[in-house]
N, C-alpha and C positions, 0 to 999 in steps of 0.2 A: 504493500500500500504506500502511495506517495505521501511524503510529509506535507502537511497543510501549511501554507504560508500565512503567518499571522499579520504581518505588515511589511510594506516596502517603504523605506524611509529615504527621501531624497537628501542630498547633501545640504546641511544647514546653510542658512543665508550668509552667515559671517563666520570666518575662522577666528581663533584666538591664538596668541603667541605663547609658547612655552620657552622661557628665556628669550633670546633674540635669534635663535636658529631653527626653531620648529614652528611652522605656520600650520596649525592643525584644526581639523573639524572633529568634534567629539560625538561618537555614536552611542557608546556605553559610558556612563549610565544615562546620558541625556535623552536618547531615543528609546532605550530599552532598560528597564529597571534591573539592577544587579541581581535581584532574586530570580528574575526570569532568564538570566544569562550566566548564573553560577556554573562553573568556577571563574568565569571571566568577569573582571571588575571594571576594567577601563578598556576602551578601544579609541585611540586617537589616530587620525589619518591626515598625513601631510601629502596631499596630491601634488603632482609635479608643479614645482615653482622654481623660477630661475633666480637664484641668489647671485648678486654681483660679487666681484672680487673683493676680498677683505684681508688685510694683513693680520688682523686680530680675529681668530676663529670665532664664529658665532656658535652659541649653544647654551647650555645650562651648567652653572658652576656647582660646586660640591653641595649636596643635599642628602638628607637621610631617607631610608626606607626600612620598614620592618613588617614581617608577617605575610609576605606574598612574593611573587616573582615578576620581573619585568622582561618582556620579550620584544626586541626591536628588530624589524625586518627592513632591510635596505633594498629599495627598488632602483633608485638612481642616486648618484652622489655617494659619499662615504662619511662614516661617523667614527670618531675616536672616543673610546670609553676607558675610564679608569675608576677603580674603587678601593676601599680601605682593606679589602681582603687580598690585595695584590692581583686581582683579576683585571682583565681589560685587553685592549688591542684595537685594531682597526677592522671595521666591517665595511666591505664594498658591495657593489651591486649584486644582489642575489644572496648575500650572506645574512646570518641571523645571530644576534647575541641574546643569550638566555641567562639572566642574572637572578639568582635566588637570594633575596634579602634576608630571609630567615630571621635570626635573632637580632639583626640590626646591622646596617651597612651605610657607609657614605659612598656616593658615586657622583660622577660628572660625565656629561656627554657633550661633545663639541663636533662641529664639522672638522673632518680630517685636515691637517695643516695645508697640504698641497691643493686639495680641493678648494679650500677657503681662499687661497691665493689666486686661483684661476676663476673660481665661481662656476656656475652652470646649473643645469637642472637637478633638483633635489626632490626625492619622493620616498616616503617611508611610512611605516605603520608601527605604533607601539601598543602592545597589550599588557595589561596587568592580570596575572593569573593568581587566584587565591590559593593559600595553603590551608590544609585542614589543621585543626587545633593541635593535633599530635606532632605536627611538623613546623609550627610557627617559630619555634626556637632552634631550628636546625642551624648548624654553622653556615654562614654565608659562603656561596661559591658561584662559579661562573662557567657557562658552557659557550665556547666559540664554535659556531656551526657554519662552516664554509659551504658554499653552494655545491661543491663537488662531493660533500659527505652526505647530502640528502638522498633519501630514497627516490627512485625514478620510476614512475608509472607512465608507460607510453599509451596515449589515447588511441584506440583502434581507428583504422581508416585514415591514418596520417592526420589525426585531429588535433595533435599537440602533445603536451607533456605535463605531468603533475610532479612537482617537487614536494616530497613528503617531509615535513619538518618534525612533527611529533605524532605519536600514535601510528595509525595505518590508513592506507587508502587502497581499497580493493586488493588487500593482501600484501601490499608493499609497506614495509616499516620505515619510519623516520628515526633519525639518530638521537633526538632530544630525550633526555631522561626526565620523567614527570612524577609527581607525588600522588596524583589521582589520574584517572583515565582522561586524557586530553588528546584530541585529534586536530592537527593543524596542517593544512596543505595549501601550497601556492599553485594554482591551476593556470596554465597558459594554453588557451584554445585558439586554434586557427579559425578563420572565417568559415562557417559551415560545419565546424566540428561540434561534437556533442559527447558528453560523458555522464555516466550514471554511477552513483555510489549509495551506500546506506549507512545509517547510524541507528543505535537503539532508540526506540520511541521516547524514552524518558530523558535522553541526553538533550541538553540545551544546545541549539544549533543555529548558526547564522552564516551569512556570507557578505563580503564587501566587494563591490565591483570596482576594482582598481582602474581598469581601462576597458573601453568598448561598451557595446550594448549586448545584452544577453536575454535569453528566456530561461526562467527557472520553473520547473514543473508546469510549463505552459504559460506562465505569466511573464510579461516584459519587465525587465529591470535595467534602468539606464546607467550609464557611466557615473561612478562616484555615489551610487545608492547602496543602501544597507538592507539586506533581506533577513527578516527574523521569522523563524519557523515555530509553529505551535508544537506541543508535545503530542502530536498525532501523526501516525505513519512513520515510515523508516526511509523510504527511497527518495533520492534527489536526482533530478536530471537537469543538467546545465547545457544549453546550446548557444553557440556564438553566432550572432548576426554578423559580426565583423571580428577581426582579431581582438582577443579579449584576455584580460588577466583578472583572476578572481581569487580572493583569500577566503578559504572555507574553514570554519572553526566549529568544533563540537566537543562537549565535555560532560562528564557525569556530574550532576549537581552535588555540592557539598552541603549536607543538611545541618548546618550549624548557624548560629547567629553571626551577623556581620556588624562589627563596630568599626567605623572608619573615620579617621580624622586626618586630612591632608595626606602625608606620605606614610601613615601607619594604618594597617588593617588587622584588627584583632577580633576577638569574640565578645569581649565585654568592655564597658567604659573604663572599668578599673585597670584593665590591661592597656588601654590607650594611655591613661595617666602614667602607668609604669614605663611605657615605651618613651614617653616624653621625658621622664626623669632620667632614664638610662641614656638618652641622647644628650641631654644637658650635662650629665655627669661624665661624658666622654667615652661611654662604653661601646660606641659604634666604631671606635678606632679613629685614625687621623688620615687626612687626605689634603695635600697641598693644593 
Protein backbone atom coordinates (compact mmCIF):
# COMPACT_ATOMS: atom_id res chain seq x y z
CA UNK A 1 0.00 0.00 0.00
CA UNK A 2 1.31 3.44 -0.94
CA UNK A 3 2.14 5.89 1.82
CA UNK A 4 -0.44 8.63 2.12
CA UNK A 5 0.88 12.15 1.66
CA UNK A 6 -0.06 14.39 4.57
CA UNK A 7 1.01 17.68 3.06
CA UNK A 8 3.31 19.25 0.51
CA UNK A 9 4.93 22.39 1.89
CA UNK A 10 6.37 24.99 -0.52
CA UNK A 11 9.59 26.79 0.29
CA UNK A 12 8.90 29.46 2.93
CA UNK A 13 8.64 33.06 1.75
CA UNK A 14 11.80 34.24 3.51
CA UNK A 15 15.08 32.59 4.49
CA UNK A 16 16.92 33.28 7.72
CA UNK A 17 20.65 33.47 8.31
CA UNK A 18 22.55 31.08 10.54
CA UNK A 19 25.70 33.03 11.29
CA UNK A 20 26.73 34.85 8.13
CA UNK A 21 27.40 31.77 5.97
CA UNK A 22 24.19 29.75 5.86
CA UNK A 23 21.08 31.20 4.19
CA UNK A 24 18.45 28.66 5.14
CA UNK A 25 14.77 27.85 4.96
CA UNK A 26 13.45 25.85 7.90
CA UNK A 27 11.00 22.98 7.33
CA UNK A 28 11.30 21.15 10.66
CA UNK A 29 9.85 22.19 13.08
CA UNK A 30 8.29 25.18 11.26
CA UNK A 31 6.27 23.16 8.75
CA UNK A 32 6.02 19.82 10.58
CA UNK A 33 5.99 19.44 14.35
CA UNK A 34 8.89 17.54 15.90
CA UNK A 35 6.49 14.98 17.32
CA UNK A 36 5.37 14.10 13.80
CA UNK A 37 8.94 13.86 12.49
CA UNK A 38 10.74 12.19 15.43
CA UNK A 39 13.64 11.36 15.51
CA UNK A 40 14.28 14.35 13.22
CA UNK A 41 14.29 17.61 15.17
CA UNK A 42 15.41 20.21 12.62
CA UNK A 43 15.72 20.39 8.85
CA UNK A 44 17.32 23.56 7.47
CA UNK A 45 17.84 23.89 3.72
CA UNK A 46 20.26 26.31 2.06
CA UNK A 47 19.21 26.13 -1.62
CA UNK A 48 21.82 27.11 -4.16
CA UNK A 49 23.05 30.63 -3.42
CA UNK A 50 26.06 32.39 -4.87
CA UNK A 51 28.29 33.72 -2.13
CA UNK A 52 30.82 36.27 -3.32
CA UNK A 53 34.53 36.02 -2.53
CA UNK A 54 35.57 36.75 1.04
CA UNK A 55 38.99 36.71 2.66
CA UNK A 56 37.31 36.01 6.00
CA UNK A 57 35.35 32.72 5.82
CA UNK A 58 31.64 33.04 6.48
CA UNK A 59 29.95 30.70 8.91
CA UNK A 60 29.11 30.10 12.57
CA UNK A 61 31.63 30.47 15.40
CA UNK A 62 32.04 28.15 18.37
CA UNK A 63 28.74 27.19 19.99
CA UNK A 64 27.48 24.28 22.14
CA UNK A 65 25.23 21.29 21.52
CA UNK A 66 24.03 18.49 23.76
CA UNK A 67 21.67 15.52 23.52
CA UNK A 68 21.39 14.98 19.74
CA UNK A 69 23.31 14.70 16.44
CA UNK A 70 23.87 17.16 13.60
CA UNK A 71 24.05 15.91 10.03
CA UNK A 72 25.33 18.26 7.33
CA UNK A 73 25.05 17.31 3.66
CA UNK A 74 27.04 19.38 1.17
CA UNK A 75 25.57 19.63 -2.32
CA UNK A 76 27.65 22.54 -3.62
CA UNK A 77 30.57 24.40 -2.10
CA UNK A 78 32.52 23.12 0.88
CA UNK A 79 32.34 23.43 4.66
CA UNK A 80 35.07 23.23 7.27
CA UNK A 81 34.15 21.84 10.68
CA UNK A 82 36.00 21.70 14.00
CA UNK A 83 34.86 20.62 17.46
CA UNK A 84 36.06 20.24 21.02
CA UNK A 85 36.36 16.45 20.72
CA UNK A 86 39.09 16.91 18.08
CA UNK A 87 36.69 15.94 15.32
CA UNK A 88 36.38 17.82 12.08
CA UNK A 89 37.60 18.29 8.57
CA UNK A 90 36.42 19.55 5.21
CA UNK A 91 33.31 18.26 3.49
CA UNK A 92 32.97 18.93 -0.21
CA UNK A 93 30.24 18.32 -2.77
CA UNK A 94 28.42 15.08 -2.00
CA UNK A 95 30.06 14.54 1.39
CA UNK A 96 28.35 14.31 4.79
CA UNK A 97 29.46 15.15 8.32
CA UNK A 98 27.65 13.36 11.14
CA UNK A 99 28.43 14.81 14.55
CA UNK A 100 27.16 13.23 17.76
CA UNK A 101 26.99 15.95 20.41
CA UNK A 102 26.00 13.47 23.12
CA UNK A 103 27.10 14.65 26.58
CA UNK A 104 28.13 18.06 25.25
CA UNK A 105 30.38 19.55 22.59
CA UNK A 106 31.50 22.86 21.15
CA UNK A 107 31.76 23.14 17.38
CA UNK A 108 32.07 25.65 14.58
CA UNK A 109 31.30 25.53 10.87
CA UNK A 110 32.64 27.85 8.21
CA UNK A 111 32.95 27.96 4.46
CA UNK A 112 36.20 26.19 3.60
CA UNK A 113 39.03 28.69 3.20
CA UNK A 114 39.70 28.28 -0.52
CA UNK A 115 36.00 28.24 -1.39
CA UNK A 116 35.58 31.40 0.65
CA UNK A 117 38.33 33.18 -1.29
CA UNK A 118 36.88 32.32 -4.68
CA UNK A 119 33.18 32.33 -3.77
CA UNK A 120 30.59 30.50 -5.81
CA UNK A 121 27.41 28.45 -5.57
CA UNK A 122 26.72 27.01 -2.12
CA UNK A 123 23.99 24.49 -1.30
CA UNK A 124 23.52 22.38 1.80
CA UNK A 125 21.11 20.68 4.20
CA UNK A 126 21.47 20.34 7.95
CA UNK A 127 19.45 17.89 10.01
CA UNK A 128 19.28 17.47 13.77
CA UNK A 129 18.64 13.87 14.79
CA UNK A 130 17.48 13.15 18.32
CA UNK A 131 19.16 10.68 20.66
CA UNK A 132 17.18 8.41 22.98
CA UNK A 133 17.53 9.08 26.72
CA UNK A 134 19.91 6.17 27.18
CA UNK A 135 22.38 7.73 24.71
CA UNK A 136 22.08 11.46 25.44
CA UNK A 137 25.27 11.38 27.51
CA UNK A 138 27.35 9.30 25.12
CA UNK A 139 30.86 10.66 24.52
CA UNK A 140 30.87 13.16 21.62
CA UNK A 141 32.24 11.86 18.33
CA UNK A 142 32.27 12.57 14.61
CA UNK A 143 31.74 10.58 11.42
CA UNK A 144 33.22 11.93 8.19
CA UNK A 145 31.29 10.27 5.37
CA UNK A 146 32.83 10.90 1.96
CA UNK A 147 30.69 10.46 -1.13
CA UNK A 148 32.79 7.46 -2.21
CA UNK A 149 31.89 5.59 1.02
CA UNK A 150 28.15 5.78 0.54
CA UNK A 151 26.05 2.84 -0.52
CA UNK A 152 25.11 2.99 -4.21
CA UNK A 153 21.77 1.84 -5.53
CA UNK A 154 21.42 2.03 -9.32
CA UNK A 155 17.92 3.02 -10.40
CA UNK A 156 16.63 0.59 -13.07
CA UNK A 157 16.34 1.71 -16.67
CA UNK A 158 19.27 4.12 -16.43
CA UNK A 159 17.04 6.24 -14.18
CA UNK A 160 19.80 7.58 -11.93
CA UNK A 161 21.49 6.65 -8.67
CA UNK A 162 20.77 6.68 -4.94
CA UNK A 163 23.55 7.55 -2.50
CA UNK A 164 22.64 5.78 0.74
CA UNK A 165 23.93 7.73 3.75
CA UNK A 166 22.30 5.88 6.64
CA UNK A 167 20.07 2.85 7.04
CA UNK A 168 19.17 1.16 3.78
CA UNK A 169 17.50 1.74 0.45
CA UNK A 170 16.15 -1.31 -1.38
CA UNK A 171 18.68 -3.54 0.35
CA UNK A 172 21.72 -1.28 -0.09
CA UNK A 173 23.25 -0.20 3.23
CA UNK A 174 24.63 3.23 4.11
CA UNK A 175 27.83 3.72 6.15
CA UNK A 176 26.55 6.01 8.93
CA UNK A 177 26.23 4.52 12.39
CA UNK A 178 23.00 5.56 14.15
CA UNK A 179 21.55 5.05 17.63
CA UNK A 180 17.99 4.38 16.47
CA UNK A 181 16.71 3.19 13.07
CA UNK A 182 17.27 6.07 10.62
CA UNK A 183 17.18 5.90 6.83
CA UNK A 184 18.70 8.79 4.87
CA UNK A 185 19.28 8.74 1.11
CA UNK A 186 20.28 11.26 -1.54
CA UNK A 187 18.39 10.37 -4.73
CA UNK A 188 19.56 11.64 -8.11
CA UNK A 189 16.96 10.97 -10.81
CA UNK A 190 17.33 11.53 -14.52
CA UNK A 191 14.43 13.08 -16.42
CA UNK A 192 11.83 10.38 -16.93
CA UNK A 193 13.37 8.15 -14.28
CA UNK A 194 11.39 6.63 -11.42
CA UNK A 195 12.19 4.67 -8.29
CA UNK A 196 10.13 2.96 -5.61
CA UNK A 197 11.03 2.01 -2.05
CA UNK A 198 9.25 1.35 1.23
CA UNK A 199 9.52 2.01 4.93
CA UNK A 200 7.55 0.65 7.89
CA UNK A 201 4.17 2.32 8.27
CA UNK A 202 4.94 3.70 11.75
CA UNK A 203 8.23 5.33 10.69
CA UNK A 204 8.05 9.12 10.28
CA UNK A 205 8.92 9.85 6.67
CA UNK A 206 9.44 12.91 4.48
CA UNK A 207 11.39 14.13 1.48
CA UNK A 208 12.89 17.42 0.36
CA UNK A 209 13.06 18.31 -3.33
CA UNK A 210 16.54 19.78 -3.69
CA UNK A 211 16.36 20.21 -7.47
CA UNK A 212 13.80 19.76 -10.24
CA UNK A 213 10.11 18.88 -10.28
CA UNK A 214 8.83 15.42 -9.38
CA UNK A 215 5.74 13.40 -8.70
CA UNK A 216 5.45 11.49 -5.43
CA UNK A 217 2.88 8.70 -5.30
CA UNK A 218 1.17 10.47 -8.18
CA UNK A 219 1.12 13.97 -6.67
CA UNK A 220 3.24 16.82 -8.03
CA UNK A 221 5.96 18.30 -5.84
CA UNK A 222 7.88 21.30 -7.10
CA UNK A 223 11.51 22.23 -6.62
CA UNK A 224 12.40 23.22 -3.01
CA UNK A 225 9.19 21.77 -1.57
CA UNK A 226 8.92 19.44 1.42
CA UNK A 227 6.67 16.38 1.35
CA UNK A 228 5.47 14.91 4.65
CA UNK A 229 3.82 11.48 4.74
CA UNK A 230 1.16 10.24 7.13
CA UNK A 231 1.77 7.00 9.03
CA UNK A 232 -0.39 5.15 6.54
CA UNK A 233 1.01 2.69 4.00
CA UNK A 234 4.61 1.79 3.24
CA UNK A 235 5.47 2.34 -0.44
CA UNK A 236 6.84 5.52 -2.01
CA UNK A 237 7.29 6.06 -5.74
CA UNK A 238 9.22 9.10 -6.97
CA UNK A 239 9.22 10.02 -10.66
CA UNK A 240 11.26 12.82 -12.21
CA UNK A 241 9.65 15.27 -14.60
CA UNK A 242 13.16 16.63 -15.23
CA UNK A 243 16.58 15.89 -13.75
CA UNK A 244 15.98 15.94 -10.01
CA UNK A 245 17.70 15.59 -6.65
CA UNK A 246 15.67 14.42 -3.64
CA UNK A 247 16.65 13.90 0.00
CA UNK A 248 14.55 11.10 1.51
CA UNK A 249 14.42 10.61 5.28
CA UNK A 250 12.62 8.09 7.45
CA UNK A 251 13.07 7.04 11.05
CA UNK A 252 11.51 5.13 13.90
CA UNK A 253 9.94 7.60 16.37
CA UNK A 254 11.56 7.91 19.80
CA UNK A 255 8.64 7.64 22.27
CA UNK A 256 10.08 9.99 24.87
CA UNK A 257 9.43 13.58 25.97
CA UNK A 258 11.35 16.31 24.14
CA UNK A 259 12.66 19.27 26.13
CA UNK A 260 14.46 21.67 23.81
CA UNK A 261 16.14 24.99 24.47
CA UNK A 262 18.35 26.45 21.75
CA UNK A 263 21.28 24.07 21.19
CA UNK A 264 20.23 21.58 23.90
CA UNK A 265 17.70 18.76 23.44
CA UNK A 266 16.96 16.62 26.49
CA UNK A 267 13.95 14.85 28.02
CA UNK A 268 13.13 17.17 30.93
CA UNK A 269 13.45 20.84 31.80
CA UNK A 270 15.70 19.89 34.72
CA UNK A 271 18.11 18.27 32.26
CA UNK A 272 18.09 21.46 30.17
CA UNK A 273 19.14 23.48 33.23
CA UNK A 274 21.86 20.92 33.93
CA UNK A 275 23.12 21.20 30.34
CA UNK A 276 23.29 24.98 30.62
CA UNK A 277 25.21 24.72 33.89
CA UNK A 278 27.63 22.17 32.41
CA UNK A 279 28.27 24.45 29.44
CA UNK A 280 28.84 27.49 31.66
CA UNK A 281 31.19 25.42 33.84
CA UNK A 282 33.34 24.56 30.82
CA UNK A 283 32.47 20.86 30.78
CA UNK A 284 31.98 20.85 26.99
CA UNK A 285 35.71 21.38 26.45
CA UNK A 286 37.44 24.20 24.64
CA UNK A 287 37.56 25.38 21.05
CA UNK A 288 39.51 28.36 19.73
